[in-house]
N, C-alpha and C positions, 0 to 999 in steps of 0.2 A: 509772207506777209497775209495778215489775216486782216479781212473788214470787218470792221468794229461798228455798229451805229447804236446812239443809247438817245431815248429821248423824254420826255413829260408832259402829260397835259392833265390839265387842271378841270375836272367836272365838279358840278354843284349835285349830287348822289353821295348817299352813303357805301360805304366802305363794300357791302354785300350784294349793294345794286348793282356799283361797277365790276366787282367780280361776276356776279353772275351776266355781266354782258362778255365780257372776254373769255365766258369757257364758252360761248357760241363761235366756232372757228371763222364760220362766215360773215358774221356780224364783225369780229374781230378785223378780217379784212378787209370792210369798207372802210376801214379807219387808217389804214395802212397805204398811203399812196403809192400806185405800181405794182402793188398783190392780187393778183385773180388766179382763178383757176384752182380754187383752195380744194383737195380732196383727201377723205378721211384714209391710209393707208391700213390701220389701226389703232385701237385705242391708243389716245396720247402721241398718233404716230402720223402728220399729213405734210401731203405735196403743193406745191406751187408755183407760181410764175412771179418773181419779182420784177421792175421793171422799171429801171431809172435813167436819167439823161445826166450825162458829166458832158459839160461845153457841149461842143456838136455830137460828140457819140451817143448813142442810146444803148446803153447794156440790159438784157435782159437774162434771168438766170430761172433754171429748174431749180428748186430746191426741197428739202426734204425739212422739217420742222420736227422734232422730238423734244415733248414737255419733261423735263427734265426733274421739277420738283415744284409743288404745289403746296403752300401754304394760307388755304384761304382765312378770313377774305383779305389777306395781306399782299402775297408774293404769287406769282408764276413765273416760273423761269423757264427756256427754252433753249434748244439748240438748233443752229439753223445750218446746217451744209450744203453746196451746191452738188449736185446730182453729176454724178460722171455717164458721159454721153457714149 
């Protein structure tokens, strides 16, 4: 079973400005609830900790984020995998 999440945020800036913002992983992480400890592993590859609360359980995962496709200024696709412990 895969955990999937999607979302959309509307901001009042042009596409180039918005795309420049998401190119900075630390700034982008600040907009993702429960995302912390972002570190660059290599160009286009990052680690982070994602935490979320479901009912009375708090879930926390170490993840690796890999940029798989970039189409400036329209799209940036990533793959997120939970790290094995």
